[in-house]
N, C-alpha and C positions, 0 to 999 in steps of 0.2 A: 365602537365602530372602527373597523380596520382602515388605516390610511391607505389611499391608492398606491402610494409609492412602495409601502411595505408589501402590498399584495403583488405588485409587479416584480419586486425583487424576489419574493418567494417563488413565483412561477419560473423566473429565470434560473433560480437555484435548483428547482425541481428538474427543469429541462437539462441543465448541465449534468446533474447527478444521473439522470436517465442515460445521457450520452456516455458517461463513464461506465455505467452498468452494461450498456450495449456493447462497448468495446471489449469488456471482459468476457461477456457471454458469447460474442462472436468468435473470439479466440478459442474459448472452451468448446463451443459447438463444432467448429472445424476440426479440432483435435480429436474429439470423441468419434466423429464420423470418418476420419481419415487415418488415424494412428492405430497401431496394434497395442492393446492393453494400455490405454492412455491414463487410466485412473490412478496408477501408482505414482505418477510424476508430480513433483511439487508444482510445476508450471500449471497443470490442469487444475489441481486442487486450489491453488492460489487464485486462478482466474475465476473459478466457480464461486469461491468465497467472496471475492471482490464484487462480482456481479450481484450476489445476494445482498451483501452489505449496502451497496450503493442503491439498489432497488428499495431497500428499507429506508435509507436516508432520503431518497426522493419522496417516498410516501409521507415521511415525517419532517419534511423540509421546514425549517423555521421553529421546530420544537425539539427539545432535548439536545440543543447544540453542544452542550458540554460532552454528552455521550458521543455525539457525532465527531467531535474533535479527537477523542481518544480512538475511535474506530478508524477515522481517516488516517491518523498517524500510524496506526498499526498496519493498515493496508499499504501505506507508502513504504514502510520498512520492509514488509514482506515482499513487495514487488521490486524493491531495490535488490534484495537478495536474489530473486528470480532472474532479473535482468543481468546483473553483474556475474553471477555464477554461470549462467548459460553462455554469455559472450566471452568469458575469460577461461574459467576452469574447464568448461565443456567444449569450448571453441565452436559453439553452435552457429548455424547459419539462419538467415531470415528469409529463405526462399519460398517457404510455404505461407499461406494465409494464416494458419494457426500459429505458426512460430512468430510471424511478424507481429500479430496482435498480442500474443501472450508475453513475448520477451522484449518488445519495444514500445508498441503503441500504447497498450494499457499502462505499463509502468510510467510512461511519460505523462499521460493524462492524469494519472493519480498524483504524480509529483506536482503537476500544474495545479491540480485542485488544492493541494496543500500549500504551495508556495504563492499562488497568484489568485485563485478564484475563491476558495472557501474561507470562512471566518474561523479563527482558532479561539473558541470561547472556553474559558475555564481551564486553560493549559496549566498543568502542574509539572514541577521539576522531576517527579518520579515517573511520568508517562513513558519516557524512553526506556526505562528499566522494565516496565510492564509490557511494552510492545513486543518483546521477544517471545511472549506466550504463543503467538501464532507459529513462528518457526519451530518452537519447542514441541508444539502439538504434532506437527508433521514429523519431527524427529522421532517421537515416541511411536507413531504409526510406522515409520520407516524401519525401526528396529523390530517391532512386534510382528509386522507383516512380512519381515524378511525380504524387503524390496531390494532387487538386484541393481537398480539404477544407482549411479553416482559412486559405485564401489571403487573407482580408480582414485578417488580422493577422500571417500567417506566410507570406510569399511569397518563395521562393528567388530570384526574378528582381529583387527590390527591393534597392536600395542599402542599406536599413536592416536587411536580413535578418540579417546577422552580429550587429549590435547587439541585435536582438530576441532572438536565440538566447542571447546572453550574459546578457541581463536575465533570461530564463527560467531559465537554469542557476543564476545567482546566487540567484534567489528560491527555487529548489528546495534549494540548499545551506542557505540560511537556514531553510527549513521543516524540513530534516533536523536542523539543530542545535537547533531548538525541540523536536523529538521527542526528540533526544538528552538535552537538559536536563530534559525532563519525566521521562524514564526514570531519570535520575540522582537527581532529587529523590524519585521514588517509591521507589527502592532505599534511599536514605538514611533515608526515613521508616520503611520496613519494618524496617531494621536497628535504628533507635532504638526502635521498638515492641517488638522482640524482646528488648531489654536489660532487665535488672532496674532498679529505681529507683536502686540503688547504683551499677550499672555506667554508667547514663546520666548520673549526676551528674558 
């Protein structure tokens, strides 16, 4: 028999993940309906992927939390890339609803999910290395589809393209390990708070 407390926690987790999914899909929806050729951009693809991932996590809340931890970390790293790249290298603005949600609101709620709300179950040291699979998948699409966006700093015809990609990947791995460290510290603090004074001594 399911304990009432665990049931309520699962419903709260489901509601939160639906909120994150809604944020991602709102940004994606506004972009598709208002931007010209929105499908090529990392922002739209990342928002759609995040929405789909969090809808799936909401449906399976409380189950397969190890897989959820890996997916949540991957989405956090991906959206850090979206946010930082847009606000710095592209010098983008947040004046439209699509831009606001895709480049600020959704990255913030996904980071909040990782750092504050969600549980990091089964976290492994190699997770940050594997989280770059999502940006790499977009990079492959970017090259094969000959996407013209981001050419001012990411041009496949440039001699510095390989070095630029390497720098991005290293930065993403570092970001992943920052998230990994934050989750470890949070877990350690939670364990310590759960101990009695005698056990903690």
